N, CA, C and O of each residue as an XYZ file, in Angstrom:
680
protein
N      -2.606    -14.439    -15.446
C      -1.446    -13.754    -14.909
C      -1.373    -12.366    -15.519
O      -1.749    -12.175    -16.676
N      -0.894    -11.398    -14.753
C      -0.657    -10.095    -15.295
C      -1.825     -9.131    -15.229
O      -2.159     -8.518    -16.243
N      -2.459     -8.972    -14.079
C      -3.516     -7.970    -13.894
C      -2.875     -6.590    -13.992
O      -1.815     -6.373    -13.405
N      -3.484     -5.649    -14.717
C      -2.909     -4.300    -14.808
C      -2.852     -3.615    -13.444
O      -3.812     -3.673    -12.675
N      -1.744     -2.976    -13.152
C      -1.538     -2.267    -11.883
C      -2.657     -1.267    -11.622
O      -3.055     -1.080    -10.472
N      -3.172     -0.623    -12.660
C      -4.196      0.407    -12.485
C      -5.493     -0.137    -11.900
O      -6.285      0.636    -11.361
N      -5.730     -1.424    -11.990
C      -6.954     -2.018    -11.452
C      -6.759     -2.590    -10.054
O      -7.693     -3.143     -9.473
N      -5.544     -2.460     -9.509
C      -5.228     -3.046     -8.219
C      -4.896     -1.976     -7.195
O      -4.400     -0.900     -7.529
N      -5.181     -2.298     -5.933
C      -4.827     -1.436     -4.821
C      -3.958     -2.255     -3.876
O      -4.388     -3.286     -3.360
N      -2.739     -1.790     -3.656
C      -1.828     -2.496     -2.757
C      -2.356     -2.365     -1.339
O      -2.615     -1.264     -0.852
N      -2.510     -3.518     -0.681
C      -3.105     -3.566      0.656
C      -2.132     -4.066      1.725
O      -2.471     -4.082      2.908
N      -0.928     -4.472      1.320
C       0.038     -4.958      2.296
C       1.221     -5.592      1.604
O       1.360     -5.539      0.382
N       2.076     -6.198      2.419
C       3.218     -6.919      1.850
C       3.539     -8.135      2.705
O       3.270     -8.167      3.906
N       4.112     -9.117      2.061
C       4.506    -10.349      2.737
C       5.826    -10.088      3.453
O       6.809     -9.678      2.836
N       5.836    -10.331      4.760
C       7.057    -10.156      5.534
C       7.962    -11.380      5.420
O       9.186    -11.260      5.466
N       7.356    -12.556      5.271
C       8.140    -13.780      5.166
C       7.297    -14.983      5.539
O       6.106    -14.851      5.820
N       7.911    -16.151      5.541
C       7.158    -17.360      5.905
C       6.817    -17.351      7.387
O       7.483    -16.704      8.196
N       5.761    -18.086      7.720
C       5.315    -18.203      9.107
C       5.076    -19.684      9.354
O       4.102    -20.254      8.862
N       5.952    -20.292     10.105
C       5.832    -21.732     10.344
C       6.386    -22.538      9.180
O       7.131    -22.020      8.348
N       6.012    -23.816      9.132
C       6.573    -24.722      8.132
C       5.538    -25.274      7.154
O       5.881    -26.081      6.290
N       4.282    -24.856      7.274
C       3.218    -25.441      6.457
C       2.685    -24.506      5.368
O       1.528    -24.620      4.965
N       3.528    -23.580      4.891
C       3.132    -22.732      3.771
C       2.448    -21.440      4.144
O       1.921    -20.756      3.267
N       2.437    -21.079      5.410
C       1.825    -19.821      5.837
C       2.803    -18.669      5.634
O       4.019    -18.861      5.666
N       2.260    -17.464      5.423
C       3.074    -16.258      5.321
C       2.606    -15.238      6.349
O       1.435    -15.209      6.727
N       3.539    -14.404      6.794
C       3.217    -13.301      7.701
C       3.100    -12.042      6.850
O       3.961    -11.762      6.016
N       2.022    -11.282      7.069
C       1.710    -10.131      6.221
C       1.614     -8.863      7.057
O       1.045     -8.858      8.148
N       2.183     -7.793      6.521
C       2.012     -6.456      7.089
C       0.896     -5.780      6.305
O       1.137     -5.301      5.197
N      -0.328     -5.728      6.852
C      -1.415     -5.069      6.125
C      -1.241     -3.549      6.145
O      -0.716     -2.993      7.110
N      -1.679     -2.890      5.090
C      -1.682     -1.428      5.034
C      -3.087     -0.904      5.283
O      -3.433      0.193      4.843
N      -3.879     -1.668      5.972
C      -5.275     -1.313      6.206
C      -5.452     -0.822      7.643
O      -4.648     -1.133      8.521
N      -6.504     -0.061      7.863
C      -6.786      0.457      9.200
C      -7.038     -0.689     10.184
O      -6.577     -0.648     11.324
N      -7.773     -1.712      9.734
C      -8.025     -2.900     10.552
C      -7.245     -4.062      9.920
O      -7.596     -4.505      8.826
N      -6.207     -4.558     10.577
C      -5.350     -5.579      9.981
C      -6.084     -6.804      9.446
O      -5.684     -7.359      8.423
N      -7.145     -7.233     10.115
C      -7.856     -8.427      9.678
C      -8.733     -8.228      8.458
O      -9.204     -9.206      7.879
N      -8.967     -6.982      8.050
C      -9.897     -6.727      6.943
C      -9.395     -7.270      5.599
O     -10.200     -7.546      4.709
N      -8.109     -7.422      5.448
C      -7.569     -7.982      4.196
C      -8.103     -9.399      3.967
O      -8.273     -9.824      2.824
N      -8.361    -10.118      5.040
C      -8.833    -11.502      4.937
C     -10.231    -11.619      4.332
O     -10.621    -12.711      3.917
N     -10.985    -10.544      4.270
C     -12.350    -10.611      3.732
C     -12.394    -10.735      2.212
O     -13.445    -11.053      1.655
N     -11.279    -10.492      1.533
C     -11.267    -10.545      0.070
C     -10.937    -11.962     -0.402
O      -9.958    -12.551      0.058
N     -11.738    -12.514     -1.311
C     -11.541    -13.904     -1.738
C     -10.362    -14.114     -2.677
O      -9.920    -15.246     -2.875
N      -9.850    -13.034     -3.255
C      -8.697    -13.157     -4.151
C      -7.693    -12.064     -3.832
O      -8.056    -10.902     -3.655
N      -6.436    -12.447     -3.762
C      -5.340    -11.508     -3.569
C      -4.448    -11.593     -4.785
O      -4.300    -12.656     -5.387
N      -3.856    -10.472     -5.144
C      -2.890    -10.418     -6.228
C      -1.533    -10.159     -5.591
O      -1.368     -9.205     -4.831
N      -0.561    -11.014     -5.905
C       0.774    -10.882     -5.336
C       1.739    -10.587     -6.476
O       1.746    -11.268     -7.501
N       2.572     -9.533     -6.268
C       3.525     -9.145     -7.309
C       4.737    -10.072     -7.253
O       5.443    -10.140     -6.246
N       4.957    -10.773     -8.345
C       6.112    -11.650     -8.484
C       6.965    -11.027     -9.576
O       6.615    -11.053    -10.756
N       8.097    -10.465     -9.154
C       8.934     -9.640    -10.021
C       8.070     -8.506    -10.559
O       7.663     -7.652     -9.772
N       7.770     -8.450    -11.844
C       6.960     -7.354    -12.380
C       5.523     -7.749    -12.673
O       4.721     -6.901    -13.063
N       5.180     -9.023    -12.492
C       3.829     -9.493    -12.802
C       2.996     -9.672    -11.545
O       3.519    -10.012    -10.484
N       1.705     -9.441    -11.669
C       0.749     -9.679    -10.603
C       0.067    -11.012    -10.862
O      -0.477    -11.231    -11.944
N       0.090    -11.903     -9.879
C      -0.522    -13.227     -9.998
C      -1.599    -13.370     -8.937
O      -1.430    -12.930     -7.800
N      -2.711    -13.992     -9.321
C      -3.844    -14.139     -8.412
C      -3.684    -15.384     -7.543
O      -3.282    -16.447     -8.015
N      -4.012    -15.219     -6.253
C      -3.995    -16.319     -5.292
C      -5.249    -16.227     -4.436
O      -5.790    -15.142     -4.227
N      -5.707    -17.372     -3.943
C      -6.849    -17.399     -3.032
C      -6.360    -17.748     -1.636
O      -5.751    -18.801     -1.443
N      -6.616    -16.878     -0.650
C      -6.258    -17.237      0.722
C      -7.217    -18.306      1.229
O      -8.435    -18.145      1.144
N      -6.667    -19.402      1.759
C      -7.513    -20.483      2.274
C      -7.777    -20.335      3.760
O      -8.869    -20.633      4.243
N      -6.766    -19.871      4.481
C      -6.905    -19.682      5.922
C      -6.157    -18.416      6.298
O      -5.155    -18.066      5.674
N      -6.650    -17.729      7.324
C      -5.928    -16.561      7.824
C      -6.315    -16.308      9.271
O      -7.393    -16.689      9.728
N      -5.400    -15.651      9.978
C      -5.625    -15.271     11.372
C      -4.919    -13.950     11.617
O      -3.847    -13.692     11.070
N      -5.530    -13.123     12.441
C      -4.883    -11.881     12.824
C      -3.964    -12.159     14.005
O      -4.367    -12.814     14.967
N      -2.732    -11.665     13.936
C      -1.754    -11.765     15.020
C      -1.304    -10.349     15.346
O      -0.364     -9.846     14.731
N      -1.950     -9.707     16.290
C      -1.625     -8.320     16.622
C      -1.905     -7.422     15.434
O      -3.021     -7.405     14.916
N      -0.911     -6.681     15.001
C      -1.057     -5.787     13.848
C      -0.718     -6.477     12.535
O      -0.693     -5.833     11.486
N      -0.460     -7.769     12.579
C      -0.127     -8.536     11.375
C      -1.222     -9.556     11.078
O      -2.114     -9.797     11.891
N      -1.127    -10.131      9.917
C      -2.029    -11.189      9.488
C      -1.152    -12.359      9.066
O      -0.113    -12.158      8.437
N      -1.551    -13.556      9.398
C      -0.876    -14.739      8.866
C      -1.890    -15.466      8.000
O      -3.071    -15.548      8.338
N      -1.415    -15.988      6.885
C      -2.345    -16.610      5.942
C      -1.642    -17.724      5.168
O      -0.420    -17.749      5.028
N      -2.467    -18.638      4.675
C      -1.986    -19.691      3.788
C      -2.806    -19.617      2.508
O      -4.035    -19.670      2.534
N      -2.109    -19.495      1.404
C      -2.760    -19.443      0.103
C      -2.952    -20.843     -0.453
O      -2.175    -21.752     -0.159
N      -3.983    -21.008     -1.251
C      -4.233    -22.286     -1.920
C      -2.977    -22.680     -2.696
O      -2.441    -21.891     -3.474
N      -2.523    -23.890     -2.477
C      -1.349    -24.405     -3.168
C      -0.047    -24.267     -2.399
O       0.943    -24.903     -2.760
N      -0.020    -23.457     -1.351
C       1.181    -23.323     -0.534
C       1.151    -24.447      0.497
O       0.218    -24.527      1.297
N       2.157    -25.313      0.486
C       2.154    -26.424      1.436
C       3.395    -26.487      2.312
O       3.424    -27.243      3.283
N       4.425    -25.704      1.986
C       5.616    -25.763      2.832
C       6.289    -24.388      2.930
O       5.947    -23.453      2.205
N       7.230    -24.303      3.826
C       7.939    -23.041      4.111
C       8.664    -22.512      2.880
O       8.676    -21.301      2.659
N       9.269    -23.382      2.072
C      10.013    -22.931      0.893
C       9.103    -22.216     -0.107
O       9.495    -21.202     -0.685
N       7.892    -22.737     -0.315
C       6.947    -22.080     -1.229
C       6.559    -20.712     -0.692
O       6.465    -19.749     -1.452
N       6.334    -20.621      0.617
C       5.960    -19.344      1.227
C       7.122    -18.351      1.198
O       6.910    -17.158      0.981
N       8.335    -18.831      1.413
C       9.509    -17.953      1.498
C       9.780    -17.213      0.198
O      10.331    -16.113      0.235
N       9.418    -17.768     -0.937
C       9.714    -17.088     -2.207
C       8.901    -15.814     -2.399
O       9.180    -15.036     -3.311
N       7.885    -15.587     -1.540
C       7.064    -14.382     -1.631
C       7.484    -13.296     -0.628
O       6.841    -12.250     -0.541
N       8.553    -13.545      0.120
C       9.028    -12.556      1.094
C       9.262    -11.212      0.405
O       9.945    -11.129     -0.616
N       8.680    -10.164      0.988
C       8.838     -8.817      0.449
C       7.854     -8.446     -0.649
O       7.801     -7.285     -1.054
N       7.072     -9.403     -1.141
C       6.140     -9.134     -2.241
C       4.941     -8.325     -1.766
O       4.457     -8.503     -0.648
N       4.472     -7.440     -2.627
C       3.271     -6.668     -2.325
C       2.032     -7.523     -2.549
O       2.018     -8.409     -3.403
N       0.987     -7.242     -1.766
C      -0.308     -7.904     -1.915
C      -1.327     -6.828     -2.273
O      -1.376     -5.768     -1.649
N      -2.126     -7.112     -3.273
C      -3.143     -6.147     -3.710
C      -4.477     -6.853     -3.891
O      -4.544     -8.081     -3.959
N      -5.531     -6.062     -3.967
C      -6.853     -6.566     -4.327
C      -7.354     -5.698     -5.473
O      -6.868     -4.588     -5.691
N      -8.322     -6.219     -6.190
C      -8.883     -5.444     -7.295
C      -9.598     -4.214     -6.742
O     -10.300     -4.293     -5.733
N      -9.417     -3.105     -7.397
C     -10.021     -1.842     -6.960
C     -11.549     -1.966     -6.869
O     -12.163     -1.435     -5.943
N     -12.156     -2.667     -7.829
C     -13.618     -2.772     -7.831
C     -14.154     -3.668     -6.708
O     -15.366     -3.731     -6.504
N     -13.268     -4.363     -5.975
C     -13.694     -5.185     -4.838
C     -13.755     -4.371     -3.538
O     -14.327     -4.823     -2.546
N     -13.173     -3.187     -3.549
C     -13.130     -2.359     -2.348
C     -14.422     -1.573     -2.168
O     -15.069     -1.198     -3.146
N     -14.792     -1.329     -0.924
C     -15.954     -0.467     -0.711
C     -15.626      0.961     -1.152
O     -14.471      1.384     -1.112
N     -16.640      1.684     -1.565
C     -16.455      3.072     -1.981
C     -16.014      3.892     -0.772
O     -16.570      3.753      0.318
N     -15.021      4.738     -0.970
C     -14.543      5.605      0.110
C     -15.614      6.645      0.431
O     -16.250      7.202     -0.464
N     -15.794      6.889      1.702
C     -16.759      7.898      2.150
C     -16.185      9.294      1.891
O     -14.996      9.436      1.605
N     -17.023     10.308      1.992
C     -16.579     11.691      1.829
C     -15.457     11.981      2.821
O     -15.574     11.663      4.005
N     -14.385     12.575      2.346
C     -13.246     12.902      3.197
C     -12.295     11.747      3.432
O     -11.276     11.913      4.103
N     -12.614     10.563      2.885
C     -11.732      9.396      3.013
C     -11.101      9.092      1.658
O     -11.569      9.555      0.617
N     -10.037      8.310      1.696
C      -9.350      7.937      0.468
C      -8.544      6.673      0.732
O      -8.291      6.302      1.878
N      -8.154      6.033     -0.341
C      -7.214      4.918     -0.262
C      -5.821      5.457     -0.547
O      -5.668      6.428     -1.287
N      -4.817      4.837      0.030
C      -3.434      5.258     -0.220
C      -3.156      5.370     -1.715
O      -2.499      6.308     -2.166
N      -3.657      4.412     -2.470
C      -3.397      4.412     -3.909
C      -3.997      5.637     -4.592
O      -3.546      6.016     -5.672
N      -5.020      6.275     -3.976
C      -5.604      7.489     -4.542
C      -4.598      8.638     -4.550
O      -4.726      9.570     -5.344
N      -3.607      8.577     -3.675
C      -2.636      9.663     -3.555
C      -1.484      9.547     -4.543
O      -0.818     10.538     -4.840
N      -1.247      8.353     -5.050
C      -0.135      8.150     -5.980
C      -0.372      8.957     -7.239
O      -1.450      8.912     -7.831
N       0.630      9.683     -7.630
C       0.694     10.548     -8.804
C       0.018     11.904     -8.603
O      -0.049     12.692     -9.546
N      -0.487     12.199     -7.393
C      -1.022     13.534     -7.154
C       0.122     14.542     -7.089
O       1.220     14.225     -6.630
N      -0.147     15.734     -7.546
C       0.807     16.841     -7.482
C       0.869     17.335     -6.038
O      -0.160     17.427     -5.369
N       2.064     17.650     -5.560
C       2.249     18.164     -4.210
C       2.721     19.610     -4.325
O       3.730     19.895     -4.971
N       1.982     20.517     -3.694
C       2.348     21.935     -3.690
C       2.379     22.432     -2.255
O       1.642     21.948     -1.396
N       3.246     23.407     -2.013
C       3.293     23.957     -0.663
C       2.370     25.166     -0.557
O       1.747     25.570     -1.539
N       2.287     25.732      0.628
C       1.374     26.846      0.896
C       1.715     28.077      0.043
O       0.853     28.919     -0.211
N       2.976     28.175     -0.394
C       3.391     29.302     -1.238
C       3.070     29.048     -2.713
O       3.270     29.925     -3.553
N       2.569     27.838     -3.029
C       2.228     27.514     -4.415
C       3.357     26.863     -5.191
O       3.216     26.625     -6.391
N       4.492     26.564     -4.530
C       5.617     25.909     -5.209
C       5.269     24.456     -5.512
O       4.724     23.754     -4.660
N       5.580     24.008     -6.716
C       5.380     22.620     -7.124
C       6.515     21.789     -6.534
O       7.679     21.988     -6.884
N       6.181     20.864     -5.643
C       7.200     20.034     -4.989
C       7.388     18.680     -5.651
O       8.284     17.928     -5.268
N       6.561     18.354     -6.639
C       6.688     17.082     -7.345
C       5.398     16.286     -7.288
O       4.322     16.828     -7.037
N       5.529     14.981     -7.527
C       4.373     14.078     -7.538
C       4.621     12.898     -6.608
O       5.741     12.403     -6.484
N       3.544     12.464     -5.958
C       3.626     11.327     -5.042
C       3.899     10.059     -5.854
O       3.179      9.751     -6.804
N       4.932      9.340     -5.474
C       5.257      8.068     -6.128
C       4.867      6.880     -5.276
O       4.592      5.802     -5.802
N       4.841      7.066     -3.957
C       4.363      6.006     -3.074
C       4.119      6.581     -1.694
O       4.563      7.679     -1.357
N       3.404      5.808     -0.919
C       3.168      6.130      0.483
C       3.533      4.880      1.269
O       3.107      3.777      0.929
N       4.322      5.058      2.318
C       4.724      3.899      3.110
C       4.767      4.266      4.584
O       4.775      5.443      4.945
N       4.793      3.260      5.418
C       4.793      3.417      6.868
C       6.223      3.275      7.364
O       6.899      2.301      7.035
N       6.690      4.238      8.152
C       8.043      4.137      8.705
C       8.041      3.677     10.163
O       9.080      3.697     10.824
N       6.887      3.268     10.659
C       6.779      2.815     12.039
C       6.147      3.868     12.932
O       5.332      3.540     13.794
N       6.508      5.117     12.738
C       5.934      6.199     13.538
C       4.703      6.795     12.866
O       3.734      7.158     13.533
N       4.749      6.893     11.526
C       3.651      7.468     10.751
C       3.889      7.154      9.276
O       4.931      6.610      8.911
N       2.946      7.489      8.459
C       3.099      7.283      7.018
C       4.002      8.362      6.429
O       4.124      9.463      6.966
N       4.624      8.013      5.318
C       5.531      8.906      4.600
C       5.087      8.985      3.142
O       4.754      7.968      2.535
N       5.084     10.188      2.587
C       4.865     10.376      1.150
C       6.231     10.474      0.484
O       7.049     11.313      0.860
N       6.477      9.625     -0.498
C       7.706      9.742     -1.297
C       7.329     10.531     -2.539
O       6.554     10.068     -3.376
N       7.891     11.735     -2.645
C       7.556     12.663     -3.710
C       8.766     12.827     -4.628
O       9.848     13.203     -4.178
N       8.579     12.544     -5.907
C       9.658     12.721     -6.885
C       9.509     14.070     -7.560
O       8.397     14.503     -7.863
N      10.628     14.729     -7.795
C      10.675     15.987     -8.526
C      11.936     15.990     -9.361
O      12.755     15.080     -9.236
N      12.115     16.997    -10.214
C      13.257     16.980    -11.132
C      14.593     16.957    -10.419
O      15.584     16.525    -11.009
N      14.661     17.405     -9.170
C      15.907     17.407     -8.416
C      16.135     16.153     -7.599
O      17.153     16.053     -6.914
N      15.228     15.196     -7.644
C      15.386     13.967     -6.874
C      14.090     13.543     -6.224
O      13.056     13.424     -6.882
N      14.156     13.316     -4.915
C      12.950     12.930     -4.198
C      12.920     13.595     -2.828
O      13.948     13.970     -2.263
N      11.708     13.724     -2.323
C      11.481     14.263     -0.990
C      10.674     13.225     -0.214
O       9.816     12.548     -0.780
N      10.948     13.106      1.067
C      10.162     12.247      1.945
C       9.436     13.154      2.925
O      10.059     13.778      3.784
N       8.125     13.226      2.794
C       7.323     14.104      3.631
C       6.504     13.280      4.614
O       5.836     12.326      4.216
N       6.548     13.640      5.900
C       5.717     12.919      6.866
C       4.240     13.195      6.591
O       3.844     14.341      6.376
N       3.441     12.152      6.598
C       2.009     12.287      6.365
C       1.335     12.507      7.710
O       0.705     11.609      8.269
N       1.486     13.724      8.210
C       0.928     14.116      9.508
C       0.195     15.444      9.329
O       0.500     16.192      8.400
N      -0.772     15.748     10.210
C      -1.557     16.980     10.057
C      -0.726     18.262     10.026
O      -1.115     19.224      9.363
N       0.404     18.298     10.724
C       1.241     19.496     10.726
C       1.848     19.770      9.348
O       2.214     20.906      9.048
N       1.956     18.740      8.512
C       2.552     18.885      7.180
C       1.485     18.857      6.092
O       1.436     19.753      5.250
N       0.639     17.844      6.104
C      -0.391     17.704      5.064
C      -1.601     18.538      5.464
O      -2.295     18.227      6.432
N      -1.840     19.598      4.708
C      -2.908     20.539      5.051
C      -4.207     20.256      4.316
O      -5.288     20.472      4.865
N      -4.115     19.773      3.074
C      -5.333     19.531      2.297
C      -5.059     18.491      1.209
O      -4.007     18.497      0.569
N      -6.025     17.607      1.021
C      -5.971     16.628     -0.068
C      -7.190     16.884     -0.936
O      -8.325     16.735     -0.483
N      -6.956     17.265     -2.174
C      -8.043     17.541     -3.110
C      -7.944     16.541     -4.261
O      -7.249     16.778     -5.249
N      -8.650     15.424     -4.114
C      -8.591     14.375     -5.134
C      -9.129     14.867     -6.475
O      -8.603     14.498     -7.525
N     -10.175     15.699     -6.446
C     -10.746     16.204     -7.695
C      -9.752     17.059     -8.468
O      -9.688     16.988     -9.695
N      -8.976     17.868     -7.750
C      -7.969     18.720     -8.391
C      -6.664     17.970     -8.635
O      -5.788     18.456     -9.351
N      -6.534     16.779     -8.036
C      -5.302     15.999     -8.191
C      -4.129     16.618     -7.466
O      -3.005     16.622     -7.968
N      -4.400     17.151     -6.260
C      -3.365     17.928     -5.578
C      -3.383     17.708     -4.068
O      -4.436     17.521     -3.459
N      -2.188     17.737     -3.485
C      -2.012     17.714     -2.036
C      -1.293     19.001     -1.656
O      -0.226     19.304     -2.191
N      -1.877     19.755     -0.732
C      -1.259     21.004     -0.270
C      -0.574     20.715      1.065
O      -1.169     20.131      1.971
N       0.698     21.139      1.167
C       1.499     20.830      2.349
C       2.182     22.070      2.904
O       2.355     23.074      2.212
N       2.563     21.974      4.164
C       3.393     22.970      4.813
C       4.811     22.422      4.750
O       5.239     21.666      5.623
N       5.539     22.818      3.695
C       6.862     22.256      3.453
C       7.612     23.206      2.536
O       7.076     23.622      1.509
N       8.799     23.544      2.878
C       9.588     24.467      2.057
C      10.128     23.809      0.796
O      10.469     22.626      0.807
N      10.205     24.563     -0.277
C      10.731     24.045     -1.543
C      12.213     23.699     -1.429
O      12.723     22.886     -2.200
N      12.899     24.311     -0.475
C      14.342     24.073     -0.339
C      14.675     23.101      0.797
O      15.839     22.964      1.174
N      13.665     22.431      1.340
C      13.910     21.464      2.413
C      14.262     20.112      1.844
O      14.502     19.168      2.598
């Protein structure tokens, strides 16, 4: 129990139980929803700890995945994981190609606008249904920036920076 967060990449979250036999419905954060099923071990955050589980069965349902973990036998066991994040070990993921990145690669990157103003650091990236959102914390609070080409102009992982078209006073 207790895998360090730095070794994990969040790949989705449990939406809730699915059926009565211990299955859960999952919102994958992956380009292909079924790809999460290829990993033999998932880490699920229970309060502040990450616990390892093995998916025994899974099926893709549209943009969601339904799965049953080893040891889950009824709806009540599955329901206690509602809202929990699902991660896999970073070293289990394929290497990102040139120009590609994982969402977790963006966390803690500095965000600057075209004028060079420091807008803060990325604390998370999430999907709002229409597109992804960067949640950026700064000394004055937080900013929610749409992760779209009109706003995000450049991602430089080596420099640890994201350049955006966004006003410092927005």
